[in-house]
Kinemage of the C-alpha trace (Angstrom):
@kinemage 1
@onewidth
@group {chain A} dominant
@subgroup {mainchain}
@vectorlist {calphas} color= white
{ca unk a 1} P -39.913 16.312 3.691
{ca unk a 2} L -40.251 16.770 7.438
{ca unk a 3} L -37.177 14.729 8.382
{ca unk a 4} L -34.929 16.408 10.927
{ca unk a 5} L -31.690 15.428 9.200
{ca unk a 6} L -31.016 16.138 5.532
{ca unk a 7} L -27.639 15.289 3.991
{ca unk a 8} L -26.195 14.913 7.483
{ca unk a 9} L -27.429 18.391 8.486
{ca unk a 10} L -29.694 18.647 11.536
{ca unk a 11} L -32.353 21.005 10.187
{ca unk a 12} L -33.737 21.702 13.657
{ca unk a 13} L -30.442 23.332 14.659
{ca unk a 14} L -29.633 25.447 11.640
{ca unk a 15} L -27.953 28.733 12.670
{ca unk a 16} L -29.297 32.216 11.964
{ca unk a 17} L -27.241 35.275 11.032
{ca unk a 18} L -28.385 38.812 11.890
{ca unk a 19} L -28.038 41.620 9.354
{ca unk a 20} L -24.970 43.165 10.970
{ca unk a 21} L -23.133 39.856 10.944
{ca unk a 22} L -24.163 39.278 7.318
{ca unk a 23} L -22.558 42.542 6.221
{ca unk a 24} L -19.389 41.777 8.147
{ca unk a 25} L -19.199 38.244 6.746
{ca unk a 26} L -19.608 39.494 3.190
{ca unk a 27} L -16.719 41.868 3.622
{ca unk a 28} L -14.615 38.886 4.645
{ca unk a 29} L -15.994 36.721 1.817
{ca unk a 30} L -15.047 39.307 -0.806
{ca unk a 31} L -11.519 39.342 0.567
{ca unk a 32} L -11.292 35.564 0.037
{ca unk a 33} L -12.063 34.316 3.556
{ca unk a 34} L -13.236 30.700 3.034
{ca unk a 35} L -14.289 30.327 6.690
{ca unk a 36} L -16.600 33.343 6.377
{ca unk a 37} L -18.112 31.866 3.220
{ca unk a 38} L -18.833 28.588 5.013
{ca unk a 39} L -20.471 30.461 7.899
{ca unk a 40} L -22.624 32.407 5.448
{ca unk a 41} L -23.681 29.207 3.706
{ca unk a 42} L -24.642 27.584 7.008
{ca unk a 43} L -26.557 30.692 8.046
{ca unk a 44} L -28.701 30.515 4.908
{ca unk a 45} L -29.480 26.796 4.845
{ca unk a 46} L -32.931 27.577 6.284
{ca unk a 47} L -33.597 29.496 3.078
{ca unk a 48} L -32.712 26.424 0.995
{ca unk a 49} L -34.897 24.254 3.237
{ca unk a 50} L -37.908 26.525 2.781
{ca unk a 51} L -37.462 26.579 -0.999
{ca unk a 52} L -37.195 22.818 -1.525
{ca unk a 53} L -40.578 22.401 0.160
{ca unk a 54} L -42.078 24.067 -2.918
{ca unk a 55} L -40.959 21.019 -4.894
{ca unk a 56} L -42.535 18.432 -2.604
{ca unk a 57} L -44.720 17.220 -5.481
{ca unk a 58} L -41.760 16.386 -7.717
{ca unk a 59} L -41.179 12.931 -6.131
{ca unk a 60} L -37.448 13.708 -6.048
{ca unk a 61} L -35.301 12.660 -3.109
{ca unk a 62} L -35.229 15.442 -0.500
{ca unk a 63} L -31.502 14.992 0.070
{ca unk a 64} L -30.845 15.508 -3.644
{ca unk a 65} L -33.011 18.631 -3.787
{ca unk a 66} L -31.274 20.031 -0.715
{ca unk a 67} L -27.838 19.483 -2.234
{ca unk a 68} L -28.874 21.129 -5.515
{ca unk a 69} L -30.388 24.007 -3.570
{ca unk a 70} L -27.092 24.443 -1.722
{ca unk a 71} L -25.297 24.695 -5.075
{ca unk a 72} L -27.683 27.492 -6.046
{ca unk a 73} L -27.032 29.165 -2.685
{ca unk a 74} L -23.261 29.045 -3.199
{ca unk a 75} L -23.605 30.481 -6.707
{ca unk a 76} L -25.729 33.287 -5.285
{ca unk a 77} L -23.103 34.058 -2.623
{ca unk a 78} L -20.291 34.078 -5.180
{ca unk a 79} L -22.171 36.405 -7.554
{ca unk a 80} L -24.001 38.687 -5.107
{ca unk a 81} L -23.146 42.370 -5.369
{ca unk a 82} L -23.653 44.213 -2.073
{ca unk a 83} L -23.580 47.565 -3.874
{ca unk a 84} L -26.846 46.778 -5.678
{ca unk a 85} L -28.699 47.627 -2.468
{ca unk a 86} L -30.963 44.546 -2.388
{ca unk a 87} L -31.354 41.914 0.294
{ca unk a 88} L -29.329 38.769 -0.263
{ca unk a 89} L -32.452 36.573 0.033
{ca unk a 90} L -34.145 38.578 -2.749
{ca unk a 91} L -31.245 37.759 -5.033
{ca unk a 92} L -30.666 34.196 -3.813
{ca unk a 93} L -34.213 32.789 -4.011
{ca unk a 94} L -34.522 32.860 -7.845
{ca unk a 95} L -30.961 31.507 -8.138
{ca unk a 96} L -31.744 28.547 -5.878
{ca unk a 97} L -35.091 27.872 -7.556
{ca unk a 98} L -33.449 28.072 -10.990
{ca unk a 99} L -30.778 25.564 -9.992
{ca unk a 100} L -33.397 23.098 -8.717
{ca unk a 101} L -35.555 23.504 -11.818
{ca unk a 102} L -32.575 22.868 -14.071
{ca unk a 103} L -31.854 19.706 -12.125
{ca unk a 104} L -35.460 18.544 -12.431
{ca unk a 105} L -35.496 19.291 -16.148
{ca unk a 106} L -32.254 17.386 -16.754
{ca unk a 107} L -33.646 14.399 -14.864
{ca unk a 108} L -37.113 14.557 -16.365
{ca unk a 109} L -38.400 11.388 -18.033
{ca unk a 110} L -40.036 13.571 -20.707
{ca unk a 111} L -37.410 14.024 -23.414
{ca unk a 112} L -36.954 17.446 -24.977
{ca unk a 113} L -34.973 17.940 -28.177
{ca unk a 114} L -31.394 19.182 -27.854
{ca unk a 115} L -32.081 22.372 -29.827
{ca unk a 116} L -35.025 23.331 -27.607
{ca unk a 117} L -33.024 22.577 -24.467
{ca unk a 118} L -30.082 24.666 -25.729
{ca unk a 119} L -32.389 27.589 -26.522
{ca unk a 120} L -34.020 27.308 -23.106
{ca unk a 121} L -30.656 27.365 -21.310
{ca unk a 122} L -29.579 30.356 -23.389
{ca unk a 123} L -32.729 32.199 -22.317
{ca unk a 124} L -32.280 31.229 -18.657
{ca unk a 125} L -28.640 32.312 -18.519
{ca unk a 126} L -29.426 35.551 -20.380
{ca unk a 127} L -32.237 36.274 -17.951
{ca unk a 128} L -30.099 35.578 -14.878
{ca unk a 129} L -27.301 37.814 -16.207
{ca unk a 130} L -29.788 40.618 -16.874
{ca unk a 131} L -31.306 40.340 -13.375
{ca unk a 132} L -27.851 40.407 -11.811
{ca unk a 133} L -26.905 43.547 -13.722
{ca unk a 134} L -30.214 45.443 -13.592
{ca unk a 135} L -31.893 44.029 -10.463
{ca unk a 136} L -35.153 43.416 -12.329
{ca unk a 137} L -36.782 40.965 -14.714
{ca unk a 138} L -36.169 41.654 -18.430
{ca unk a 139} L -39.081 42.357 -20.753
{ca unk a 140} L -39.703 39.995 -23.648
{ca unk a 141} L -38.147 42.495 -26.055
{ca unk a 142} L -35.034 42.768 -23.897
{ca unk a 143} L -34.852 38.987 -23.569
{ca unk a 144} L -35.026 38.625 -27.349
{ca unk a 145} L -32.209 41.140 -27.755
{ca unk a 146} L -29.808 39.699 -25.179
{ca unk a 147} L -30.452 36.053 -26.068
{ca unk a 148} L -30.467 36.584 -29.831
{ca unk a 149} L -33.643 34.501 -30.182
{ca unk a 150} L -37.016 35.347 -31.685
{ca unk a 151} L -40.026 35.741 -29.393
{ca unk a 152} L -41.637 32.554 -30.739
{ca unk a 153} L -38.437 30.546 -30.184
{ca unk a 154} L -38.202 31.731 -26.577
{ca unk a 155} L -41.816 30.827 -25.822
{ca unk a 156} L -41.526 27.416 -27.500
{ca unk a 157} L -38.280 26.559 -25.710
{ca unk a 158} L -39.494 27.613 -22.267
{ca unk a 159} L -42.819 25.800 -22.689
{ca unk a 160} L -40.976 22.620 -23.672
{ca unk a 161} L -38.979 22.449 -20.446
{ca unk a 162} L -41.691 23.409 -17.983
{ca unk a 163} L -42.089 21.038 -15.056
{ca unk a 164} L -45.689 19.981 -14.305
{ca unk a 165} L -47.003 21.683 -11.179
{ca unk a 166} L -49.164 19.994 -8.570
{ca unk a 167} L -52.535 21.572 -7.771
{ca unk a 168} L -51.576 21.105 -4.138
{ca unk a 169} L -48.409 23.210 -4.401
{ca unk a 170} L -48.625 26.157 -1.952
{ca unk a 171} L -48.318 29.562 -3.597
{ca unk a 172} L -48.690 31.756 -0.507
{ca unk a 173} L -48.660 31.460 3.256
{ca unk a 174} L -48.586 34.128 5.930
{ca unk a 175} L -48.411 32.260 9.200
{ca unk a 176} L -51.865 30.752 8.699
{ca unk a 177} L -53.332 28.240 6.277
{ca unk a 178} L -51.471 27.959 3.005
{ca unk a 179} L -53.063 29.051 -0.274
{ca unk a 180} L -52.728 26.332 -2.915
{ca unk a 181} L -52.879 26.514 -6.704
{ca unk a 182} L -56.164 24.615 -6.681
{ca unk a 183} L -57.660 27.403 -4.550
{ca unk a 184} L -57.103 29.814 -7.427
{ca unk a 185} L -58.690 27.599 -10.079
{ca unk a 186} L -62.352 28.415 -10.527
{ca unk a 187} L -64.993 25.830 -11.359
{ca unk a 188} L -66.889 27.009 -14.401
{ca unk a 189} L -68.691 23.772 -15.181
{ca unk a 190} L -71.790 24.358 -13.104
{ca unk a 191} L -72.563 28.029 -13.717
{ca unk a 192} L -76.187 28.674 -14.715
{ca unk a 193} L -75.265 30.917 -17.656
{ca unk a 194} L -73.083 28.229 -19.240
{ca unk a 195} L -75.869 26.852 -21.408
{ca unk a 196} L -76.370 30.311 -22.965
{ca unk a 197} L -72.651 30.620 -23.639
{ca unk a 198} L -72.638 27.141 -25.179
{ca unk a 199} L -75.429 28.063 -27.593
{ca unk a 200} L -73.590 31.262 -28.600
{ca unk a 201} L -70.363 29.333 -29.061
{ca unk a 202} L -72.030 26.772 -31.303
{ca unk a 203} L -73.457 29.589 -33.418
{ca unk a 204} L -70.033 31.195 -33.698
{ca unk a 205} L -68.504 27.868 -34.752
{ca unk a 206} L -71.120 27.382 -37.464
{ca unk a 207} L -70.028 30.631 -39.072
{ca unk a 208} L -66.430 29.450 -39.501
{ca unk a 209} L -65.148 27.405 -42.458
{ca unk a 210} L -65.186 23.667 -41.835
{ca unk a 211} L -61.393 23.478 -41.600
{ca unk a 212} L -61.201 26.139 -38.872
{ca unk a 213} L -64.209 24.607 -37.144
{ca unk a 214} L -62.477 21.231 -37.093
{ca unk a 215} L -59.248 22.713 -35.681
{ca unk a 216} L -61.115 24.512 -32.882
{ca unk a 217} L -62.944 21.325 -31.934
{ca unk a 218} L -59.730 19.293 -31.854
{ca unk a 219} L -57.889 21.946 -29.844
{ca unk a 220} L -60.524 23.051 -27.334
{ca unk a 221} L -63.023 20.217 -27.153
{ca unk a 222} L -60.650 17.265 -27.442
{ca unk a 223} L -57.663 18.973 -25.801
{ca unk a 224} L -55.131 18.176 -28.532
{ca unk a 225} L -51.912 20.126 -29.010
{ca unk a 226} L -51.180 22.067 -32.176
{ca unk a 227} L -48.616 19.432 -33.165
{ca unk a 228} L -51.195 16.663 -32.741
{ca unk a 229} L -53.732 18.611 -34.807
{ca unk a 230} L -51.112 19.237 -37.490
{ca unk a 231} L -50.345 15.511 -37.730
{ca unk a 232} L -54.029 14.615 -37.915
{ca unk a 233} L -55.041 17.020 -40.689
{ca unk a 234} L -51.656 16.882 -42.491
{ca unk a 235} L -50.559 20.520 -42.350
{ca unk a 236} L -47.734 22.279 -40.500
{ca unk a 237} L -47.948 23.408 -36.887
{ca unk a 238} L -47.481 27.012 -38.065
{ca unk a 239} L -50.535 26.695 -40.327
{ca unk a 240} L -52.585 25.267 -37.467
{ca unk a 241} L -51.544 28.199 -35.278
{ca unk a 242} L -52.459 30.736 -37.965
{ca unk a 243} L -55.865 29.163 -38.692
{ca unk a 244} L -56.625 28.815 -34.980
{ca unk a 245} L -55.809 32.470 -34.260
{ca unk a 246} L -57.909 33.628 -37.184
{ca unk a 247} L -60.866 31.482 -36.079
{ca unk a 248} L -60.677 32.676 -32.473
{ca unk a 249} L -60.423 36.300 -33.554
{ca unk a 250} L -63.523 36.066 -35.740
{ca unk a 251} L -65.473 34.087 -33.150
{ca unk a 252} L -64.566 36.673 -30.511
{ca unk a 253} L -65.766 39.487 -32.791
{ca unk a 254} L -69.015 37.633 -33.436
{ca unk a 255} L -69.669 36.953 -29.741
{ca unk a 256} L -68.848 40.515 -28.671
{ca unk a 257} L -71.281 41.936 -31.226
{ca unk a 258} L -74.230 39.953 -29.891
């Protein structure tokens, strides 16, 4: 990840473009100047380099990630609208990240069904088109409308294609030490009040029907997915979801009333 040369590009000598030059280059790009487009790409390779470092835990070849990131950069340049009044980097970063994530998903050893993958791509493309037109993220309701998918289908599809994230992935840095995901995960195992909460939880579980009790134990004590629970107790995943939600709602009401 710290190699000086990536894909034949010396990363220690990447050029920078000031804001005035960027505006002038974009005027030339929009008029079809290929040389200006190449200069703009070269001037933003540092942006691609900074983004691929976020994926250092993916075990993918750095050269491959850099090339995919450059594809995302070129797509961002070709679709960027200067009249929107936003910085190019603000528009380009999600485009580059999206391109890399699509690459990682397509090359993932975990197989996802074709229908889920198609739904996920439909959501991604709908979201990118909305952001390009409105310069903001769509709400879930808007995403349902523009993609033509139900809320549950969107959530299921996007969950299915998520790439596992390393606890050591940096989420923020401001010139000092980086803040990692693991720094934001609290340790609740050794809190003194846990034994009181455990007693209350056991009491709440006792008040649920055996079937709901069993589902909660499989889901939250044994860490099984809803599909795994459904296979084990021979009901549908939708039924497991409904019973689980009902059990949690009633347990929450019981615990809040104590």
